[in-house]
C-alpha positions as CSV (number, residue, x, y, z in Angstrom):
1,M,-12.1,-0.4,-31.7
2,M,-12.9,-3.5,-29.7
3,T,-16.4,-4.6,-28.7
4,V,-17.4,-5.0,-25.0
5,Q,-17.3,-8.8,-25.5
6,E,-13.8,-8.7,-26.9
7,I,-12.7,-6.5,-24.0
8,F,-14.1,-9.0,-21.5
9,S,-12.4,-11.8,-23.4
10,L,-9.1,-10.0,-23.1
11,R,-9.7,-9.5,-19.4
12,M,-10.5,-13.1,-18.8
13,T,-7.3,-14.3,-20.5
14,G,-5.2,-12.1,-18.2
15,H,-4.5,-9.2,-20.6
16,I,-5.8,-6.7,-18.0
17,E,-3.8,-3.7,-19.1
18,E,-4.8,-4.1,-22.7
19,A,-8.4,-4.7,-21.8
20,Y,-8.3,-1.5,-19.7
21,E,-6.9,0.6,-22.5
22,E,-9.5,-0.7,-24.9
23,A,-12.3,-0.1,-22.4
24,R,-11.1,3.5,-22.0
25,K,-11.2,4.0,-25.8
26,L,-14.6,2.5,-26.0
27,Y,-16.0,4.5,-23.1
28,A,-14.6,7.7,-24.5
29,I,-17.1,7.4,-27.4
30,D,-19.8,5.2,-25.9
31,K,-21.2,6.0,-22.5
32,G,-23.7,3.2,-22.6
33,R,-24.4,0.6,-19.9
34,H,-22.2,-2.1,-21.5
35,A,-19.2,0.2,-22.1
36,L,-19.5,1.5,-18.6
37,S,-19.5,-2.1,-17.3
38,A,-16.4,-2.9,-19.3
39,M,-14.7,0.3,-18.0
40,F,-15.6,-0.5,-14.4
41,W,-14.5,-4.1,-14.3
42,T,-11.2,-3.5,-16.1
43,A,-10.5,-0.5,-13.9
44,T,-11.0,-2.6,-10.8
45,D,-8.6,-5.2,-12.1
46,V,-6.0,-2.5,-12.8
47,L,-6.5,-1.0,-9.4
48,K,-5.7,-4.4,-7.8
49,L,-2.6,-4.7,-9.9
50,R,-1.4,-1.3,-8.8
51,I,-2.0,-2.2,-5.2
52,Q,0.0,-5.4,-5.6
53,A,2.8,-3.5,-7.2
54,G,2.8,-1.0,-4.3
55,R,1.7,1.8,-6.4
56,T,-1.1,3.0,-4.1
57,D,-1.1,6.6,-5.4
58,E,-2.1,5.4,-8.8
59,A,-4.6,3.0,-7.3
60,L,-6.2,5.9,-5.4
61,K,-6.6,7.8,-8.6
62,I,-8.3,4.8,-10.2
63,L,-10.6,4.4,-7.1
64,L,-11.7,8.0,-7.3
65,A,-12.4,7.6,-11.1
66,L,-14.5,4.5,-10.2
67,E,-16.4,6.5,-7.7
68,R,-17.2,9.1,-10.3
69,L,-18.1,6.3,-12.8
70,L,-20.6,4.8,-10.5
71,T,-22.4,8.1,-10.3
72,H,-23.3,7.7,-14.0
73,V,-25.0,4.4,-13.4
74,E,-28.8,4.9,-13.1
75,I,-29.2,1.9,-10.9
76,P,-25.8,0.5,-9.8
77,E,-25.6,-3.2,-9.7
78,Q,-25.1,-4.6,-6.2
79,L,-22.1,-6.5,-7.5
80,M,-20.4,-3.3,-8.7
81,E,-21.1,-1.6,-5.4
82,R,-19.7,-4.5,-3.4
83,Q,-16.6,-4.6,-5.7
84,F,-16.1,-0.9,-5.2
85,V,-16.3,-1.2,-1.4
86,S,-13.9,-4.2,-1.6
87,C,-11.4,-2.2,-3.6
88,K,-11.6,0.7,-1.2
89,K,-10.9,-1.6,1.8
90,L,-8.0,-3.2,-0.1
91,L,-6.5,0.1,-0.9
92,E,-6.9,1.4,2.7
93,K,-5.3,-1.8,4.0
94,A,-2.4,-1.5,1.6
95,S,-1.9,2.2,2.3
96,S,-1.8,1.7,6.1
97,R,0.8,-1.1,5.6
98,K,2.8,1.2,3.4
99,Q,2.7,3.9,6.1
100,L,3.8,1.4,8.8
101,Y,6.7,0.2,6.5
102,K,7.9,3.8,6.0
103,K,7.9,4.5,9.7
104,A,9.8,1.3,10.6
105,S,13.5,1.4,11.2
106,K,15.7,0.1,8.5
107,H,16.6,-3.1,10.3
108,I,12.9,-3.9,10.8
109,Q,12.1,-3.2,7.2
110,L,14.6,-5.8,6.0
111,G,13.1,-8.6,8.0
112,I,14.6,-12.1,8.3
113,R,17.0,-11.6,5.4
114,G,18.5,-8.6,7.0
115,E,19.7,-10.3,10.1
116,E,23.3,-9.1,9.7
117,I,22.1,-5.5,9.6
118,A,19.8,-6.1,12.6
119,V,22.8,-7.5,14.5
120,A,25.0,-4.5,13.5
121,Y,22.2,-2.1,14.6
122,L,21.9,-3.8,18.0
123,R,25.7,-3.5,18.5
124,E,25.6,0.3,18.0
């Protein structure tokens, strides 16, 4: 089992998924302030990765877990609260873009690289 310091070191070196898994293990047995902090910050990193990968459904689940996690903090840090709001806005923006993309016609979805399809569409 890794310590909080080791988890943050993993996170800072870019090993976000591994840091998140270790934070989950630690938080499962230690609900203390430091373990909660490690869980929160690694989860926000993973949430951002999921959004970048277009996996907004998974990102939403993580956001809801973060919201529950913040209820266990006696006095939430302002930085945590701001980060939560930032993640929520980021997810909302990504979700709305995803909805627009789904509604767009195939020739619009393809953009510049799909010029030949757009031309064929216009000929029809």
